[in-house]
PAMI-419689 format. One record per residue: residue in three letters; z, y, x of N, C-alpha, C in turn; residue number from 1. Coordinates in steps of 0.2 Angstrom, whole numbers. Layout:
N
   rest    n.pz    n.py    n.px   ca.pz   ca.py   ca.px    c.pz    c.py    c.px    nr
    ALA       Z       Y       X       Z       Y       X       Z       Y       X   NUM
...
//
This chain:
235
   rest    n.pz    n.py    n.px   ca.pz   ca.py   ca.px    c.pz    c.py    c.px    nr
    MET     947    1169     405     950    1170     412     945    1172     417     1
    HIS     947    1176     421     943    1178     427     942    1172     432     2
    PRO     935    1171     434     934    1165     438     938    1165     445     3
    SER     940    1171     448     944    1171     454     951    1169     452     4
    ARG     953    1171     446     960    1169     444     961    1162     443     5
    ARG     955    1159     439     955    1152     438     955    1148     444     6
    LYS     951    1150     449     951    1146     455     958    1146     459     7
    PHE     961    1152     458     968    1153     461     973    1148     458     8
    LEU     973    1148     452     978    1143     448     976    1136     449     9
    GLN     970    1134     449     968    1127     451     970    1125     458    10
    THR     969    1129     462     970    1127     469     978    1127     471    11
    LEU     982    1131     468     989    1131     469     992    1126     465    12
    SER     990    1124     459     993    1119     455     995    1113     458    13
    ALA     990    1110     462     991    1104     465     996    1104     471    14
    GLY     996    1110     474    1001    1111     479    1008    1112     476    15
    ALA    1009    1115     471    1015    1116     467    1018    1109     465    16
    LEU    1013    1105     462    1016    1099     460    1019    1094     466    17
    ALA    1015    1094     471    1018    1091     477    1024    1093     480    18
    ALA    1025    1100     480    1031    1103     482    1037    1102     478    19
    GLY    1035    1101     471    1041    1099     467    1043    1092     467    20
    MET    1040    1088     470    1042    1081     471    1048    1081     475    21
    PRO    1053    1076     474    1059    1076     478    1057    1073     485    22
    ARG    1061    1074     490    1060    1073     497    1059    1065     498    23
    TRP    1063    1061     494    1063    1054     495    1057    1051     491    24
    ALA    1053    1055     487    1048    1052     483    1043    1048     487    25
    TYR    1041    1050     493    1037    1047     498    1040    1042     502    26
    ALA    1046    1040     501    1050    1036     506    1047    1029     505    27
    ARG    1047    1025     511    1045    1019     511    1050    1014     515    28
    ALA    1050    1008     513    1054    1004     517    1053    1004     524    29
    PHE    1058    1004     528    1057    1004     536    1056     997     538    30
    ASP    1050     996     541    1049     989     543    1047     989     551    31
    PRO    1052     986     555    1050     987     562    1044     983     564    32
    SER    1042     978     560    1036     974     562    1030     977     561    33
    ARG    1030     983     557    1024     986     556    1022     991     561    34
    GLU    1016     993     562    1014     998     567    1018    1005     565    35
    GLN    1022    1007     570    1026    1013     569    1023    1019     571    36
    ALA    1026    1025     568    1023    1031     570    1024    1032     577    37
    PRO    1020    1036     580    1020    1037     588    1027    1040     589    38
    PRO    1030    1039     595    1036    1042     597    1035    1050     598    39
    THR    1040    1054     598    1039    1061     598    1036    1063     605    40
    ARG    1037    1059     610    1034    1061     616    1027    1059     617    41
    ASP    1024    1055     612    1017    1052     613    1012    1058     613    42
    PRO    1007    1058     618    1002    1063     619     998    1064     613    43
    LYS     998    1059     608     993    1059     602     995    1066     598    44
    TYR    1001    1068     598    1003    1073     594    1000    1080     597    45
    ARG     999    1080     604     996    1086     607     988    1086     605    46
    ASP     985    1080     605     978    1079     603     977    1081     596    47
    TRP     982    1078     591     981    1080     584     982    1087     583    48
    SER     987    1090     586     988    1097     585     982    1101     587    49
    SER     979    1100     593     973    1103     595     968    1103     590    50
    ALA     967    1097     587     962    1096     582     963    1100     576    51
    ALA     969    1101     574     971    1105     568     969    1112     569    52
    LEU     972    1114     575     971    1121     577     963    1123     578    53
    ALA     960    1119     581     952    1120     582     949    1120     575    54
    GLU     951    1116     570     948    1116     564     949    1122     560    55
    ALA     955    1125     561     957    1131     558     954    1137     560    56
    LYS     953    1137     567     949    1142     570     941    1142     568    57
    ARG     939    1136     567     932    1135     565     931    1138     558    58
    LEU     936    1137     554     936    1139     547     938    1147     546    59
    GLY     939    1150     552     940    1157     551     947    1160     551    60
    CYS     952    1155     552     959    1157     551     961    1161     558    61
    SER     965    1166     557     967    1170     562     974    1167     566    62
    TYR     977    1162     562     983    1159     565     983    1152     561    63
    ALA     986    1147     565     988    1141     562     993    1137     566    64
    ASP     997    1133     562    1002    1129     566    1002    1122     562    65
    VAL    1005    1117     565    1005    1111     562    1012    1108     564    66
    ARG    1015    1104     559    1021    1101     561    1021    1094     558    67
    PHE    1023    1089     563    1023    1082     561    1031    1080     561    68
    THR    1032    1076     555    1039    1075     555    1040    1067     553    69
    ARG    1045    1064     555    1047    1057     554    1054    1057     553    70
    ASN    1057    1055     547    1064    1055     545    1065    1048     543    71
    ARG    1071    1045     546    1073    1038     544    1080    1039     542    72
    ALA    1082    1035     537    1089    1035     534    1091    1028     532    73
    GLN    1097    1027     533    1100    1021     531    1108    1022     529    74
    ASN    1109    1020     523    1116    1021     520    1119    1014     519    75
    ILE    1125    1013     521    1129    1006     520    1136    1008     517    76
    ALA    1137    1005     511    1144    1006     508    1147     999     506    77
    VAL    1153     998     508    1157     992     508    1164     994     504    78
    ARG    1165     990     499    1172     991     495    1176     985     495    79
    ASN    1181     985     499    1186     979     499    1182     973     501    80
    GLY    1178     973     506    1174     968     509    1168     966     505    81
    GLN    1167     969     500    1160     968     496    1155     973     497    82
    ILE    1149     971     499    1144     976     500    1142     979     493    83
    MET    1143     986     493    1141     990     487    1134     992     487    84
    ARG    1132     994     493    1125     998     494    1123     997     501    85
    VAL    1116     995     502    1113     995     508    1106     998     507    86
    GLY    1104    1003     509    1098    1006     508    1096    1013     511    87
    GLY    1091    1016     509    1089    1022     513    1093    1028     510    88
    GLY    1095    1033     514    1099    1039     512    1095    1043     508    89
    GLY    1098    1048     505    1094    1054     501    1091    1051     495    90
    GLY    1093    1046     492    1091    1044     486    1085    1039     486    91
    GLY    1082    1037     492    1077    1033     493    1079    1026     495    92
    PHE    1077    1021     491    1079    1014     493    1073    1010     493    93
    GLY    1073    1006     499    1067    1002     500    1068     995     497    94
    PRO    1063     991     496    1064     985     493    1068     981     497    95
    GLY    1073     977     494    1078     973     497    1083     977     501    96
    GLY    1084     983     499    1089     987     502    1088     989     509    97
    ASP    1082     990     511    1080     992     518    1081     999     519    98
    ALA    1082    1001     525    1082    1008     527    1075    1011     525    99
    THR    1075    1017     524    1068    1021     522    1066    1026     527   100
    GLU    1060    1027     527    1057    1033     531    1052    1037     528   101
    THR    1052    1043     530    1046    1047     527    1042    1050     534   102
    TYR    1036    1050     533    1032    1052     539    1026    1056     536   103
    GLY    1024    1061     539    1019    1065     537    1018    1071     541   104
    PHE    1014    1076     539    1013    1082     543    1011    1088     538   105
    GLY    1012    1094     540    1010    1100     536    1006    1105     540   106
    VAL    1002    1108     537     998    1113     541     999    1120     538   107
    ARG    1000    1125     541    1000    1132     539     995    1136     542   108
    VAL     991    1140     539     986    1145     541     987    1152     539   109
    ILE     984    1156     542     983    1163     540     976    1164     539   110
    HIS     973    1166     533     966    1167     533     965    1173     528   111
    GLY     962    1178     531     961    1184     527     968    1188     526   112
    GLY     972    1187     531     979    1190     530     984    1187     526   113
    VAL     982    1181     523     986    1177     518     988    1170     521   114
    TRP     994    1168     519     996    1161     521     993    1156     516   115
    GLY     992    1150     519     990    1144     516     993    1138     518   116
    PHE     995    1134     514     999    1128     517     996    1122     513   117
    ALA     996    1116     517     995    1109     514     998    1104     518   118
    SER     999    1098     515    1003    1093     519    1000    1086     516   119
    SER    1002    1081     520    1000    1074     518    1004    1069     522   120
    PRO    1006    1063     518    1009    1058     521    1005    1053     526   121
    LEU     998    1054     526     994    1050     530     992    1054     536   122
    VAL     994    1051     542     992    1055     548     987    1051     552   123
    THR     981    1054     551     975    1052     555     971    1058     557   124
    PRO     967    1058     562     963    1064     564     958    1066     558   125
    GLU     955    1062     554     951    1064     548     956    1068     543   126
    GLU     961    1065     542     966    1068     537     968    1075     539   127
    ILE     970    1075     545     972    1082     548     967    1087     547   128
    LYS     961    1086     548     955    1091     547     955    1092     540   129
    ARG     955    1087     536     954    1088     529     960    1093     526   130
    VAL     966    1091     528     972    1095     525     971    1102     528   131
    THR     969    1103     534     968    1110     537     963    1114     532   132
    GLY     958    1110     530     953    1114     526     957    1116     519   133
    ILE     961    1111     516     964    1113     510     969    1119     511   134
    ALA     973    1119     517     977    1125     518     973    1131     518   135
    THR     967    1131     521     963    1137     521     961    1139     514   136
    ASP     959    1134     510     957    1135     503     963    1138     499   137
    VAL     969    1136     501     975    1139     497     975    1146     499   138
    ALA     974    1148     506     975    1155     508     969    1159     505   139
    ARG     963    1156     504     958    1160     501     959    1162     494   140
    ALA     962    1156     490     964    1157     483     969    1162     482   141
    SER     974    1162     487     980    1167     486     978    1174     488   142
    ALA     972    1175     491     970    1182     492     969    1186     486   143
    VAL     968    1183     480     968    1187     474     974    1191     473   144
    ALA     980    1189     475     986    1192     474     989    1196     480   145
    LYS     985    1197     485     987    1200     491     988    1207     490   146
    LYS     994    1209     493     995    1217     493     995    1220     500   147
    ARG     996    1215     505     995    1218     512     994    1212     516   148
    ASP     992    1212     522     990    1207     527     997    1205     530   149
    VAL     997    1198     531    1003    1195     535    1003    1197     542   150
    GLN    1008    1200     545    1008    1202     552    1014    1198     555   151
    LEU    1012    1194     561    1017    1190     564    1020    1194     570   152
    ALA    1026    1193     571    1030    1196     577    1028    1192     583   153
    PRO    1027    1196     589    1025    1192     595    1030    1188     597   154
    ALA    1028    1182     600    1033    1177     602    1030    1173     608   155
    PRO    1034    1172     613    1032    1168     619    1030    1161     617   156
    ALA    1026    1158     621    1024    1151     620    1029    1146     624   157
    TYR    1030    1141     620    1035    1136     623    1032    1129     623   158
    ASP    1033    1125     628    1031    1118     628    1038    1114     630   159
    GLU    1042    1112     625    1048    1109     626    1049    1103     622   160
    LEU    1054    1099     625    1056    1093     621    1064    1093     621   161
    TRP    1067    1092     616    1075    1092     616    1077    1086     611   162
    GLN    1082    1083     614    1085    1077     610    1092    1077     610   163
    VAL    1095    1076     604    1102    1075     604    1105    1070     609   164
    PRO    1109    1071     613    1112    1066     618    1116    1061     614   165
    ILE    1114    1055     615    1118    1049     612    1120    1044     617   166
    GLN    1125    1041     616    1127    1035     620    1124    1028     618   167
    LYS    1124    1028     611    1121    1021     609    1117    1023     603   168
    ASP    1111    1021     603    1106    1022     597    1108    1018     591   169
    PRO    1110    1021     585    1112    1018     580    1107    1013     577   170
    TRP    1101    1015     578    1095    1011     575    1094    1004     579   171
    GLU    1097    1004     585    1097     998     589    1103     993     587   172
    VAL    1107     995     583    1113     991     581    1111     987     575   173
    PRO    1111     980     575    1109     976     569    1113     978     563   174
    LEU    1110     977     557    1113     978     551    1119     974     550   175
    GLU    1119     968     552    1125     963     551    1131     966     555   176
    GLU    1130     969     561    1135     971     565    1138     977     562   177
    LYS    1134     982     558    1137     987     555    1141     985     549   178
    ILE    1139     981     545    1143     978     539    1149     975     541   179
    ASP    1149     971     547    1155     967     549    1160     973     551   180
    MET    1158     978     555    1162     983     557    1166     987     551   181
    LEU    1162     988     546    1165     991     540    1170     987     537   182
    GLY    1168     980     537    1173     976     533    1179     975     537   183
    LEU    1179     975     544    1185     975     548    1190     981     547   184
    VAL    1187     987     546    1191     993     545    1194     992     538   185
    ILE    1190     990     533    1193     990     527    1199     985     526   186
    GLN    1198     979     529    1203     974     529    1209     976     532   187
    HIS    1209     980     538    1215     983     541    1218     988     536   188
    ALA    1214     992     533    1217     997     528    1220     994     522   189
    VAL    1217     989     519    1220     985     513    1227     982     515   190
    GLN    1227     979     521    1233     975     523    1239     980     524   191
    LYS    1237     986     526    1242     991     528    1245     994     522   192
    ASP    1240     997     518    1242    1001     512    1242     998     505   193
    ASP    1239     992     505    1238     988     499    1234     993     494   194
    ALA    1229     996     496    1225    1000     493    1217     997     492   195
    VAL    1214    1000     487    1207     999     486    1203    1004     491   196
    VAL    1199    1002     495    1196    1006     500    1188    1005     500   197
    MET    1185    1011     499    1177    1011     500    1175    1015     506   198
    LEU    1171    1012     510    1169    1015     516    1162    1015     517   199
    SER    1159    1020     519    1152    1021     519    1150    1024     526   200
    VAL    1144    1023     528    1141    1026     534    1134    1028     533   201
    ASP    1132    1033     535    1125    1036     535    1122    1036     542   202
    ASP    1116    1033     543    1112    1034     549    1106    1038     547   203
    ARG    1105    1044     551    1099    1048     550    1096    1050     556   204
    CYS    1089    1050     557    1086    1052     562    1080    1056     560   205
    PHE    1079    1062     563    1074    1067     561    1070    1068     568   206
    SER    1064    1067     568    1059    1068     573    1054    1073     571   207
    ASN    1053    1079     575    1049    1084     573    1044    1086     579   208
    CYS    1038    1087     578    1034    1090     583    1030    1096     580   209
    TYR    1031    1102     583    1028    1108     580    1023    1111     585   210
    ALA    1017    1113     583    1012    1116     588    1010    1122     584   211
    GLY    1010    1127     588    1007    1134     585    1001    1136     589   212
    GLY     998    1141     586     991    1144     588     992    1148     594   213
    ASN     998    1150     596     999    1154     602    1001    1149     608   214
    GLY    1000    1143     608    1002    1138     613    1008    1135     613   215
    LYS    1012    1135     607    1018    1132     607    1017    1125     606   216
    LEU    1022    1121     609    1022    1114     607    1030    1112     608   217
    ILE    1033    1111     602    1040    1110     602    1042    1104     599   218
    ARG    1046    1099     602    1047    1093     600    1055    1092     600   219
    GLN    1057    1089     594    1064    1088     593    1066    1081     590   220
    ILE    1071    1078     593    1074    1072     590    1081    1073     589   221
    LEU    1083    1073     582    1090    1074     580    1093    1067     577   222
    GLU    1099    1066     579    1102    1060     576    1109    1062     573   223
    PHE    1110    1059     567    1116    1060     563    1119    1054     561   224
    VAL    1125    1053     562    1129    1047     560    1135    1050     556   225
    GLU    1136    1049     550    1141    1051     545    1145    1046     542   226
    GLY    1152    1046     541    1156    1041     538    1160    1044     532   227
    ALA    1161    1041     527    1165    1043     522    1171    1037     520   228
    TRP    1177    1040     519    1182    1035     518    1186    1037     511   229
    VAL    1185    1032     506    1188    1034     500    1193    1029     498   230
    PRO    1200    1030     498    1205    1026     496    1206    1026     489   231
    PHE    1208    1021     485    1210    1021     478    1217    1017     478   232
    ASN    1221    1020     474    1228    1017     472    1227    1011     467   233
    ARG    1230    1006     468    1230    1000     464    1234    1002     457   234
    LEU    1231    1001     452    1235    1002     445    1239     996     443   235
//
């Protein structure tokens, strides 16, 4: 095998393995007592983004962007007053039925007219620089299959923060209160229709911070609360 092709396959195999992992594979139990990820408005993200973009420029990249994401999920299911499930959504369940969260970042670069990408669940200045280097290596390795250079369309720079307007933060509602509320709803339904009822609710929060090489800094906070009502007839 040609050395350049061997390097290409070796470099991309690690990235392909990570990309093939399910999203919840890196989920961890959400623990409010532990040091939390900085809020989306924290100036650290601006500093970390600048570090990634500066490292990419030092490595000879013509473009780079970095995205930090933090996703929290909690799913509660109650059937006729009995708790069936309390845990993280999307397949990830923390110890003891806690909510789960995923937190990390990804770096994209263009080097030699080719895209490169790398990511990590560890967010530190040193890791950000290291992962930026890996993304650059992926772009260099991918150049063996390049047919033409990547060309980006011109886009204006934005420095914006947008958050879904909410009246009450679902993550500030105690778990016991959520379970009690579901139990009361099911109790009313069973008394009225003499049916077996399963009720579940999903709380999800997605926080993103994106910074691009042309001066973009876009931050988003998205909240989703979904409910499911499943009645069963008694046999």
